[in-house]
N, C-alpha and C positions, 0 to 999 in steps of 0.2 A: 693320467695319474702322475703325480710328481715323482721324480727320480728317487730311487732308494739305493742304499748301499748294496753292492752286488752280492748275490748269493754265491757260495762256493761249495763245490762238492769235495769232500775229503774221505779218505778210506780209513776205517778203524785199524789201529795197529794190532797185529796178530803175533802173540808170542809163539814163535815157530816150534820150540821144544814141546810146548803144551799141545799144540796142534798135532805134532808127530806122535805124541803119547796117546792122544785120543784115537788117532787112526790105528795105532798098534792094538788098542783096546777094542777095536771093532766098530768104531763110529765112522759113518759115511764121511769121505774126505771133505766135502763141502760143508757138511754139518759140523765137522771137527773144527774147521776154520772159523765158522760163525760162533761156535760155543767158546773157543779159546779167546776170541775177541771180547766176549762178555764175562770173562773171569772164571769160567769153568776150568778147574784144575785137573780133573780126571773123571773117569767113568762113574765113580761113586757119587760125584756131585749131581749125576743125572738120576740116581735112584729115587723113586717116588713112593716107596712103600711107607705105610703109616708108622712102622717101627723107627723110621728115620726122623720123625718129628722131635723137636726139642722137648725135653721133659717138662710136664706141667708144673712139677714142684719147684722148678727153678724160677717161677714167676712170683715176684714179691706180692704178698697179699692174697694169692689164690687159695692157699691153704686156709687162711683165716676166713675168707669169704665162703669157702666150701663148708667149714664147720658151722658158721652162722646160718647158712641156708639149710643144712641138715637139721640143725636144732629147730628152725622155723617150721620145716616140713613135719618133723616129728610132733611138734606142738600144735599143728593145724593152723598156724598163723597165716594171715592173708598177705600175699605178695603182689606188688604192682610193679611192672617194668615200665620205665619212662624212656622212650626211644628218641632218637634223632629223626629228622624228617627227610633223610636221603636214603639211597638204596642200601648203603652199609647199615644205617640205623634200622631200616625196615627188616633186613635179613637177620640182624643181630637180635631184634625183638622177637621175630618169628621163631628163630632157633631157641631163644630162651623160654618162650611160652611153651613150645612143643616139648623141650627137654624137661622143664620143671613139672609140667603136668604129667609127663611119663614117670617122673620120680614120685608122683603122688601129691604134688603141691597144689594149693588153691591159688592160682595165678591169673591175674588180669593184666591189662596193658593200656598204656596211654601214650599218644604222641602229640607234642605241642604243635600248634598252628604257627608256621614261621611268620605270618603276617600279624599275628595278634600277641603272642607271648614271647617271641624271639627264640634264641638258641639256648639250649641247655636246661638244667634244672633250676629255673628261676623261682622266686617266691610265688609268682602267679601260677606257675605250673604245679607247684606243691599244693596250692589251694585247690586247683583243679583235681589233682590226684586224690586229695583228702576226701572228695566225694565218693571215691571207690572204697573207702574205709580200709586203707592198707595199714598193716603193722610193720611192714618192711617195704621200702622202695629200692629197686635195683635200677641203676642207670645203665644204658647201653649206648656206646658211641658218643657219650657226653658225660659231664659231671666233674671232670678233673679240676675245672675252674669255678665250679658252682658253690662257692663258699656261702653266699647269702641264701641260696636255696636249701642247702643242707641245714643251715641254722634254722630256717623256717620249718623244716621237717622235724628237727629235734624239738622245737618249741611245741609241736603238736604231739610229741611222744612217738614219732615215727622213726625207726631205724633206717639208715641209708647205707647201701653197698654200692660203691662206684666201680663200674667197669668202663674203661675208656682207652684210647690209644693216642690222644692228642697230647701236646706238650703241656706240662703243668705250669702254673704261674708261680709267683714268689711264695704264696701261702696255699697249703693244701686244705681242702675242706675237712671238717671234723666228722668224717664218715666212720662207720663202724669197721669198714674194710675198704681199701682202695686197691684195685687191680689195674695197673697201667704199665706196660713195659718201659715207657718213657719217663717214669717217675724216678727220682734220685734213689740210688741204692738197689735198683732192680737188676738182678744178674741174668735175666733172660737174654739169651744171646742174639735174638732178633728184635730189633726195635721197629720193625716194619709191619707188624700185624695190623690188620684192619680191626674195627670195632667188633665185627662178627667173629674174627679170629680170637680176640680176647675172650669173648663170651663162650666160645667153643672150649677154650682152655679151662675156663672156670667150671663149665659143666663136666669136663673130664675129671677135674679135681673133686667135684661134688660126688661123682659116681665112685671114685676111689674112697672118699670119706664114708659114703653109705655102705660100700662093700666092707670097709674096715669095721663098721658098726654091726655088721651081720644082717643088714636090712634085706639083702637079696637071698637069704637062705630059704625064705618062704615064697618068694616070687621072682619072676624073671627080670634080669637086668635090662634096662633100656639100651638099645643099639644106637649109640651116638653117631656112628658112621653113617647112619641113614640120613643125617642132617648135613652131610658134607656138600650137597648140592647148594644149600643156602650159603655155606662158607665160601664156596668158589665164586658164587655170584657177587656177594658183597665185597670180596677181596679184589676181584677184577674191576668192578664198577667204581670202587673208591680210589682206584689208580694208585695204590700203594706199591712200593718197589717189590718186584717178584724175586726176593732172595730165595735160597734153597728151601727154607721152611714154608714160605708162602707158595712156592711152586708145587710142593708136595700136597698142600691143602687143595690147591686148584686142580691139580692132576687127578687126585682122588675123587673130587666132586664131579669132574667131567667124566670120569670112568663110570660113575654111577648114573649120570644123566644119559650117557651113550647106551648104557644097558637098560634104560627105561625105568630105573629106580630113582624116583624123585617125588617131591611133594606135588599134590594135585595143582597147586598154583603155579609151580614151575612148568608143568606140562601145559597148562592153559596159556601161559605167556609164550611158550614156544609156538603153540598153535596160532595165536593171533598175530605173531610176528612172521608166520609162514616159514619157519625154520624147522629143520629135521633134527630132533634130539640125537639120533644115532650118529650124526656127523658133527655134533656140537664142538665148538672151540672157544677160545678166549674172545674172538670177535663177537660171537653170539651173546656172550655174557655182558661184554662191555658196550656194545653198540646196538643190540637188538632188545635184550631183556632189561638191562639197566635203565636206559632212557624211558622205557614205558613205566617202570616203577617210579622213577624220579619225577615224571610228569605230574603224578599225584601231589607230591610235596611242593612242586613249583607253582602249580595253578590252583590247587585246592588245599587238602591236607593229606598226609601220608596214611591216614587210617584205612583208606581204600586199599592201598598197596599192601599193608600189613595183613588186613583181612584176607586178601588173596592168598598170601603165603601161610596163613594160620588154618584156614578152613580145610577140612578133610572131604568136603563135598565138591567133586569135580565140576558138576553143573554150576554150582555157586561160584567156584573159582573162575570158570570160563566166562560167566556173566560179568564178573568184576574185571577180568583181563580185557574184555571187549571195551569196557568203560575206560580202562587205563589206556588202551590203544587210541580211543577217541580223544582223550586228554592229550596224548602225545602228538596226535595230528594237529590239535589246536595249538600246542606249544610250538610245533614246527612252523605253523602259519604265523604266529606272533613273532617268532624269532626271525623269520624271513623278512617280515615287514620292518622290524627294528633294524636289521642289518642293512636293508636298503636305505633307510633313513640315515644310518651312521655313515654309510659309504658316500651319500650325497654331501654330508658335512665334510668328510675327509677329502673330497675332491677339491675343496677350496683351501686345504691346509697343505703345507710343505712337510709331509710326514717324514721325508728323508732327513730334514733338518732338525727334527725333534728327537728327544730321548724317550718320550712317553706319549700316551694318548689318554685324555680324560674327556668323556662325553656325557651329556645329560639331555634327556628329553622328557618333558612333563607327561607325555603319553606312553612312556615305556612301562613295562610290567616288572615288578620286583623279582618275580620268580624266574625270569629269563635273562636278566642282565649278566649273570655269571657266565652263561653259555655264550652270550654276545661278546663279552670281554675275551673269552677264550678263542672265539672265531677270529676276532680282530687281531689278537696277539699272534695267532698262527699266520695270518695273512701278512701283517706288517712287521712282525718280529720286533715288537716293542711291548714293554709292560703297559697294560691297559686297565683303566677303571671306567666302568659304565654305571651311570646313576639313574635311579628312578625315584618318583615321589614317595615319601614315607608319611609319617603322621605329623600333623600340626606344624607345617612349615619346614619339616626336615626332609632331607633326601638321603637315600641309602645307596651306597656304592659297592660293587663287587669287582674285584680285581684279579687278573691273571698275569703271571710274570714269565720272563724268559730266564734261561740259565744265566747265572752271573749276577742276578739281582734277587736278594732275599726280600720279598715284598713286605713282610711284617716289619723287618728292620728298617726299611725305607719309611714306612708309616710312623714308626717310633721316632725316627729322626725328624720328620715333619712335626709331630706332636710336641717334641721337646723344644723345637725352635719356635713354634707358634702355639703355645699352650691352650689358647682359647678357640682354636680352629676346629679340631676333630672332637666330636662329642663322645664317640665310642669307636673302638677298632679292635680287630683281632685277626688271627690267621697264622699262616706259616710261610715258607719260602716261595711256594708256587702260587698260592691263592690267599686272598685276604678280603675282609669286608670292613666297611666303616660307615658312620653316620655323621652328616654335617647339617648345619642350618642351610636352607636353600640359597640364601644370599651369599654364601661363602664358596660357591662352586668355583668361580674364576680364581679366587684366592688360593683354593686348594690346588687347582690345576697348575698354577705357577709354582707353588711350593713343592709339589710332587715332582714337577719337571726339574726343579733345581736339585732336589735330593737324588734323582736318578742320574743326572749329569755328574754329580759328585761320586756316585757309587759304581757307575758302569763305564767301562772303557768303550771308545768308539768301535773297537774290534768286536765287542760282544753284541753290538747292534747289527752286525752283518750276519745274515742267515747262513748257517753251516748245515749242509745236508751230509750226514754221516752214512757211509755205505760200507758194504762188506767187499768192495772191490769188484773186479771183473769176474764174470762167470763164464767158464769155458763153454764153448758152443755145445760140446757133447753133453753137458749137464742141463741144457735147456730142454727139459723133458717133464712129462707128467709124473713120473715116479718121484723125482726130487720135489716137485710141487706138493705131492701128497705127503711125503716125508716131513717137509717143513710145516705143512698145515697141521700135522698131528702133534707138533711140539707145543709147549706152553710159552707164549710170548706176552709181554705187557710192559708196564712201567719199569724202567731200570733193566729190562731184558727185552730190547726192542725186536720186532719182527725183522727178518733179514731184508736188506735192501741192496741191490747190486747196481753196478754202473758200467755201461757199455755204449759204444757208438753204433747207431743203426741208420740204415737207409729207409726213408719213409716211402713205401711202394704205393700205398693207397690209404685214403682217409675219407670218412663220411660222418655226418652228424646222426646220432641215434638218440631216441628219447628226448629230443628237443634241446638237450644241454650237454651231451657227452660226445666225445670223438671216438669212433671205432677205427682202429688202425691196422694196417698190415705192414710189418717191419721186416727188413732183410738184414742178415748178418751171417758172415761165414758160409755163404751159399745156401742159407736156410731162410724161409719166410715164417713169421710167427705172428699170431693174432695178438692184439694189445688193445687196452682201453685207457683213455685219458678222461677222467670224470670232471664234470663241471668246467668244461672248456669248449669254446666254440671257434676260437681263432685257429685257422689251419696252421699246421707245422711246416717248417721248411723241409727241403729234400733230405737233409741229413741232420741228425740230432745226437747229442750225448744225453742219455736218459738214465735217471735213477729209478729203478723199477723193482717190483716184487713179483714173485711167481704166484699164480692163483690157479685153482682148479675151477674151470668153467663147466657147468652142468647144463645140458640142453637136450630135452626129449630123452632123458635117461642115459645119455652118453656123456662122458667126461673128456675134456681136452685141456691142454695147457693154454693159459692166457697170461700175458704180462699186464700188470697194472702200473702205469707211469705215475710216479709221485712228483717228479720234477724233470724239466728238460732244459737244455741249453743248445745253442748252435754247435754242431760238431766241429 
């Protein structure tokens, strides 16, 4: 493999006065250090009670949407939710359907097929939705940029309510109400809600509006807290930053899951993933359940995933979950094959001398190129675009970026410099998509490389592994591993990673592709795992590692998981 710029391990800075304050407030000393390094200022930042949520009435458009929905329900008007085709869109749709039906609404749903109608509320999707005879369309996790689609709906006499969390374009659609914390003028203090979080807030406002109208004097109010398992799943799976408000939503959802209070589809997904709901954590949502739902949108369409979350029949949910599990296995197989092809191409390239990677293969699958780009980005620490065939001579690319490069801004620079090159593009800082004519791939690759070199410093192309420093030997224990496992970790609030020197006492290959290690430090020996690695380690290493709870035959023990190592 060509030489790459060296990785380096750095320790996160810790504001010591904040760490000391947290310890005085009763937080475990190691956890206090970890939390202080992540911007937690005091114990109150750790409160996860629902009363700590930001007020729904501070979200621009939520009150207007609630009034329109209350009017529609009272008049018996037909509602149709138009979802996005990822896990966030699926959970937002399921939450909306469940809540609106509980409020007495006549509510159907529709999810576009990513391969046929593209993203968002397009005119083609409106024509599809019109077959369900809606009087009101509600978008979830999309719609903020769907100006043409909203116009198409208005031309058919259909009212549109947009709920979204993506960045708006220069012109907002002419919807009857728009709820998006990222729209101009919205005073909602968190801009990090996922689409499912926005829909949850709209449903909170709808309940308040119906309460104000006296609707619940003669019948029971729906318990919206019962839907927080869906909010937690969509929030973690969409990899939005876990600020305090999002941590409350995820923590509350996980508490309900651990207590066995969840939708039948959630229970079914845990079952097929072989995970125990009573010990559920962010890892289960982001890496076990989320990919199984996303597999439907990647390989077929997300209708299967939404049906799993909407049905109240557990047997039906389990049957669907097994189908989703099969799709996820197929997705993994396709991804593994594509990654092997990509690696063989990269063997002939001097990756260390480039600022970006752009790859195309006529046999690649549109639904998996985003995952492939992410895997290659993680491995080579370069912004990556992977392309697959599209329609009529077009190719579609999905990109993932490193910190320091806003991917959509880079595409914007390319598009302005070469106006006839990119047919369509969109996205945000970390991920973006675009469409080209097939014959323009090499031209795009060169133009994107030029843009990256202009926007990214050489230092940003060196991989930095951020850790929480050395962990005192006395704290290398199961109790701390359990304490850390019980916390909420995710995007913007990363799982703790420590850094220390170890002697490698023993090592062997297990499961054909992993190293099982016995490490020594400070007079102690500790079990450890290095996944997806077959090359033996030297006798001494500096390792970046996390603590894990290993469960075998009903007994729990401490295990270190090595994320990165260097010679000691």
